[in-house]
N, C-alpha and C positions, 0 to 999 in steps of 0.2 A: 496390580491395582495402584493407581496414583492417589496419594493421600495429601490432604491439605495440612500443612504444619501449623502449629500454634505460634504464629509470629505476630508480635504487637507493633512491628515497625510500620511506618506510614506507607500507604499504597502510592505507587508512582508508575509512570508509563515505562514498560520494559520492551525491549526488542531482542529477539534471539533468531539467528538465521544462518543460512549458507548461501553463498553467491558465487558468481563467475570469477570474482577477483581472487579467490583462494581455492576454488574447487573446479576441477574439470567436469565435463558433461557427464561422464560415467558415475561421478559422485552425486552430482546435482539430481540426476534422474532417480536415484535411490531415495532422495529426500523430498521429492515432489509430492504434493498432496492431492489425491483424486477427489472428485466431487463427493463420493460416498464417505471418504475419510474426513472430508471437511465437515460434513454433518455430524459425524460421531465426535470429532474433536471439539466443536463448539458446544455440543450438548454436555460433554464431559467437563468442559471449562465452566459451564453454568452450574453443574453439580458441585464443583469445587469452589463455588461462590466467587468466581472471577467476574467482577462487575462490568468488564468491557474487553472484547477481544475481536480482532479480525486477522485474516491471513492473506499474504501475498504469495502466490505460487505461480511462477512463470518459468520460461525456459532458462532465464538467467539467475533466478533466485527463489528461495522459499524462506519467508520471514513471518514470524508470529509477533504481533503487537498486542500488548495487553496491559490493563491497569491491574497491578497486583503488588503484593509485598514480598514475593518470593519468585525469583527467576527460575528456580529449579522446577517449579510447576510447568513452566513453558518447555524446559528441556525434556521433562518426562512426557509431555504431550507430543513433542516433536518425535521422540523415539517410538512411542506407542502407535502413532498413526502414519508412519512412513516405513519404508522397507530397508532403511539403512541400519547399521549396528551402532551401539553406543561408542565403541572404539573408533569407528569411522567418523561419527559425529564430533567427538571430542577433538579430532585432528583438524576439523574444518570449520567449526562453528564460531560465531562471534556473538557477544552479548553487550548491549548498551542500555543505559537507563537515563531517565530525566531528560535534560536538555540535549544530551548527546544523542539519545534515541529520537527525539523530536527533529533535531537537525538532520539526522540521517534520513528519516522518513520524507522530509521536505525535499531533500536533494534527490532521493529516489523518484519522488513524484514529479519533479521538474526535469527528469532525464539527465541529471548531473552525475548519476552513479551507474548509468547504463554502459554496456559495452560500446555502443555507438553514442557518443555525446549528444545530448539534446533529443534523444528518442522519447517522444511524449506518449507512446502507446501505453506505457505503464500506468499512467494516471487513470485511464479508462478501466484497467483491470483492478486498480485499487478501489475505484468508485463502485464497481460491480461487487467486489468482495465485501466492502463495508455495507452495501445495501443488503446483501444476503445475510450478513450477521445481524443487522438491524431487524430484518424480517423475522428472524428466529429468536429475537429478544436477547441477543448476546452482545450488542454493541455498547449500550450504555450511554448516558448523557454526555459524559466527558469525551468519550471517543467520537460520538456523533458531532460534537462541536469541533473536535480536532479535524475530522474529515472535511467538514464544511470550510474550515479555515484553510486547509490544504488545497482544496479545489479552487478557492478564491485566489490563493497565492500562485498556483501553477498557471492560472489564467493570466494573472498580472505579468508573470515572467515571460509567458509566451507572447503577450501583446507588446511589452515594453523592451524586450531584448531580441537579439538575433540567435538565441540559443537553439531554436528549433528550425531555423531557416535551412533550406536545402533538403528537407524531408529525408534525413539520414536514418530511417527506421530499418529494422531488420528486413522488412519487405523490400525497401529500396536497395539495401546492400546486396540482397540476393539477385535482384535484377541487374544491378551494376556489375556483379561478377559475371553474369551471362553475357552482357554487352562486351566486356573486356576479354572474355575467354572462349566464348562459344562461336563467335562470328555473327553473321547476318541472321538475326533472330526472325526476321520477316520470312525466312525460308525454312525455319525449323518448326516442327510440330511440338507443342508444349502441352503437357498434362499437369494440371494443378489438382492435387489430391488433399482435400481438407479445406473447409470454408468457414473457419472461425474468423476472428478479427484480423489475424495476421494473413490468413489465406486470402481474404477479401482485399486487403491492402496490396498483396502481391499482384492480385488480379488487376487492380487499378494501375499499378506501375507497369505491368506487362502491356496493357492496352496502349500505353504511350510509346512503346518501342517495337511492337510486333503487330502484324496483321491479325485482327481478331478472329478471322476464319481459321487461323492456325492454333488457336488457344482452345483447349477443352477443359472443363472442370468436372470433378466427380467428388462424391462424398458418401460416407457410409449410410447416411440418411438421404435417400433420393429426393424427397420433398424439399429439403434444404437446397440441394444442388439445383433443382428446378427453379426455385425462387431466385437464387443468385444468377443463374443463367439468363433468366428473364430480365433481371435488374441490369445486367451488363450487356445483354444481347449477344451472348457468345454460346459456343457449342456445349451441349450437355452430354456427358458421358455417363451412362448408367453404371452403377457400381457392380452389377452382375456381369458387366462386360469388361471388367478391369484388365484381364489378360490381353484382350484384343487392343485396348487403349495403350497399355504398356508397350505392346509390340510396335504400335505405330509411332509412339512418341520418341523424340530426340532428347527432350528435356523433361524430367519429372521432378516436380516440386511438392514436397509433402509437408503438411502443417495440420495434422489431425490431433485429436486429444487422446488417441489410443495409448494404452499403458504398455503395450508390447509392439514389436515391429510389425508393420503392415506389408512390408516388402522385404524379401530375403532371397538368398541364393536359390532355394528350391522353387520359388515362384518364377524367377527369371529363367531357370532351366526349362520350364514348360514352354518358353517362347521359341526354343530352337536357336538357330544362329541369328544373331542380330548385330546391327551396326552400332557405332558409338552412342552411348547414352550417358547423359550427365544427370546425376541425382543431387538435388539440394534438399537437405533435411533440416527443417526449421523447428522441429519439435523436441521437447523434453518431457517425458522419456522419448528416446529416439524412435523414429518411424521406420528407418531403413537399417537393416542389419549390416554390420561391417563385412559379413561373409560374402556380400555381392562382389567385393573387390577381388575375390578369388577367380572371378570370371573375366574373360577378355572384354574389351570395349566398355568397361564401366568406370565411371569417375564419380566419387562421392564427396560432397562438401557438406559439413555440418555447421551448426550455428557458431561454434567457437572459431572456425576458420574465417567466417565473414568479417570478424572484427579487424582482420589484417587488410581489408580493402581500404584504400585511401579514399577519403571523401573530400571533394573539393571545398566543401563548406566548413571543414573542420577548424581551420584557423580562425574564421569569423566566429565560430561557436566558442572556441577557447577565449577569444577576446571578450565575449559577452559574460564570461563567468563572474568577474567582479561585480557587475551590475546585478546579476541574478542572485549572487550571494548576499548583496546588500538588501534586496527585496525580501529574501528569506529571513535575514537577521531581524529586520523591522517587524515582519509578520510573526516570527517566533516570540519576539518580545511582547507583542500585543496578546498573543495566545497565552503566554506564560503568566502575564499579569492577570488575565481572566481566571486562569487556573488557580493562582494563589488567592485571588479574591473569593473564589468558590470555596476554598478550604476554610475561609473565615466565615462562611455563611452560617454554620451552627452557632458560632459565638455571637454573631449579629442577632440571630433569632433569640438566643438566650438573653441577650441584653434587652431586647424589646419586651420579652416576657417579664424580666425583672422590673423594668421601669413601669410596666403596666400593673404589676402587683403593688408597687408603691403607690401608684395613682389610685387604684381601687381601695387600698387600705385607708388612704387619707380622705377620700370621698366618704367612705363608710364612717370614719371617725367624726365627721362634721355634719353629715346629712340630716340628722335628727335634731341638731342644735338650733335653737331659736335665735338666729342671727340674720342680719340683713344680707342680701345676696352678695353684695360687694365684699363684705367681711368674710363670708364663706369662701369666696374665690381667692381672696388674699391669704386666708388661712391655709387653704389647700396648696396653693402655689408655693407659699413659703415653706411648708413642710416638705414638699417634693424637692425644692431647691436645697434645703438643709440635709435631706437624706443623700442626695447626690454629692453634695460637698463633703459630708462625713465619709462617704465611700472613697472619695479622692484623697482626703486627708489620711485615712487609714492606709491606702495604697502607698502614699508618699512616705509615711513613717516606716512601713515595712521594708521599703526598698532604698531609702535614702543612704543607708550605710553601705550599700553595695556599690552603686556607681552613679547614683543621682539622675539616671535617665528618666525616671518616672515624672519628675518635675517638667522636663522638656517635653515628654509625651503629652502631658496634660495641657501644656501651653499650646502645643500643635493641634490637639483635638478641638480645643475651644477657641482657637485663634486668638490667644491672649497677647496683649502687648504689655510686657513687664519691664519696669525700669531696673 
């Protein structure tokens, strides 16, 4: 059981995660968060009175972002709702807070922390995750404002820099590998298995370099496959005919959300003798079991391998980094200013309440006196002015011996010109 500790420190935005920079795919897949686990995690976070949380769980990273006063809560949530052990987690995780966490999130959202620089697919996943948390009452006002600000910033980076030029997404890298290593794709039969966002992007890229009659798509949900096949006007392969489709295909690209392999050695043995087949696995957890390499004529490429593909646009993207970082810097400064002002909101509300009490007291003290209206107004305003002045004088007397900053603060607040 995860327990909320009695900590009086101020809440701030924390990030805790595991990513491709430090962890290979076999570790990342253990710490990926399934849809069912996502539900349970955010519900537990709400029970622990975490006022805002959302999750990024992709093939390259799993990260929790939350407004909290204790990062250990996030660590415990991470371990409870994934399949990895605490020992493995402690070898691979990272934790950031405050501006460091915000800066990291904005770089992730802008594709600056992706395996393939400038890959903007991640921002759609962040948007979807935040929307889901918000729907379940787990995002909170601060995190909602943060996501809105992030989306605005990523759009600005995309429009004002060349960071995303060249479409160097995971989908593009997979197709680029095929172009460079498999030969004339217009003469190869290609099976795409899995039709999430990455799968659909692969499909778009394939249509640019292969004859569409040679491309077939399948999905564990036939209705989704039918919809995508109609959208792209390409061949539909029913999932119940998977063995037949595997037998015909020269290239098999997997991008499903399955938590265990959908293709393994035993499945391929059912095909009998077959010619060369290239498998590209774009999923975490992995969709294709490594044991297929024990068979002849199999070649398997996973998502980690794709990062080694040289992208022609990479140098232009690197050159765009300073401009993108400047946009992020300015945007973070704006958001941080809003966040700090929001922290002052209770004080501002209390000040208004205090001044209103003074106003009511002075009105009450004079309301029944038989005085001309003008004298009543002068009396009330003078009393209010004297009350505020006395509070300022008391503050100055209490603090003048320390550093004298109270005098300067009052000058600034009331825009005083003092000789």
